[in-house]
N, C-alpha and C positions, 0 to 999 in steps of 0.2 A: 672177400679178399683171401687170396690163396695162402699167405703166410701168417695171417692173423690167428693168434692162439685161441681166441674165443670162437672164431669161425670154425677152427678145427674141432673144438668141443661140440659145436652145433652139428658138425658133420659126423661126429663119432670117431674122429681120428685120434683124439687125445681123451683119455679117461677123466671123468670128473664124478664126484659124488652128487648126482642130480637129486634135488629134493622136490622139484616141481618142473613140469613142462607142459606146454600146450602148443597150438599151431603157431603162436606168435613169439613166445618167450621161453627161456630156460632159467631156472634158479639152481645154483649149486654152491656147495661149501667152498669158502676161500681156502687156498692151499697154505696161506700164511696168516692164520686168523689173528686179529687184534684183540679179540675178546672170546669168551666161551661160545658165543653164537656169532658167527660172521659168515654171511653168505652173499652172493651176488645175484642180481637179476639182470639178464641181458636179452636184447631182442635177437631173434633168429637171423634177421637181416643185418647186414653190416652197415652201421651208422658210426662214423668215426668218433663223434663227440656231440654234446649238446650244441656246439657251434655249427654243426652240420645238419641239425634238425630243420625240417620244413613243416609247413602246415599239414602236409599229407601224413606226417608222423604223429599228429595230435592224439588220435585214438590209441595208438600204440604206447605213447608216453603216459597217457591216462591209465591204461591197462597196467603198465608196470608199477605206477604209484599206488594203484588200488590193490595190487597183489602184495605189496610190501607188508602191510599190517596183517593181512591174512596169513601169509607164510610165516611171518615173525611170530605170531601167536602159536602156530602149529609147532614151531621150533623151540618154544619155551619163553619167548619174550612177552610175558603177560603183564608186565608193569612198565613197558616202554622200551624204546630202542632208538638208535641213531641211524639216520639215513644220509648217505653221502654220495654225491655225484661229483667226482673230480673232472674238471674240464680243461683240456689243453695242457701243455707242458708246464706253464706257470701255475696252473691250478692243481698240479700234482698228479695228473693222469699219467699212468705208466703203460697201460694197455689201451691202444687206440681203437677201441670198439666200445661204444656207449655201454655203461654198466652202472648199476646202483649198488652200493655197499649197504647192507643192513647189519648193524652191529649191536649186540646186547648181551645180556646175561643177568645174573641175580644182583650184582652190585652196581651202584651208580657209576656211570662212565665219567672219566675226568673231563674237564673243560677242554674245548678245542682251541680257543684263542687265548694266548698268553700275552698279557699286557706287559709292556716294557717301560 
């Protein structure tokens, strides 16, 4: 996608602090971190969201999930981390290119669901 910010990062048109890359994925630090450690893992190919994934993406999705703990440990998340995939507008997705947030640090993260 020509105007997708993450596709521009993949093409090197927008700078990012890349912490991992291979032929299929790139991981980089979030520009608005929610915790001391907050990075994203994205596929190099444009997939809008989980809603747009197909069976042909199965290996890529598995690769992304297996990389999450590996990179998280390298970044300092030795005692756990949070993995988030926002999907669609209602799910809170802001950039419409599939991405996984990995969030962590030294302190326990607050709960995600607030009961009313």
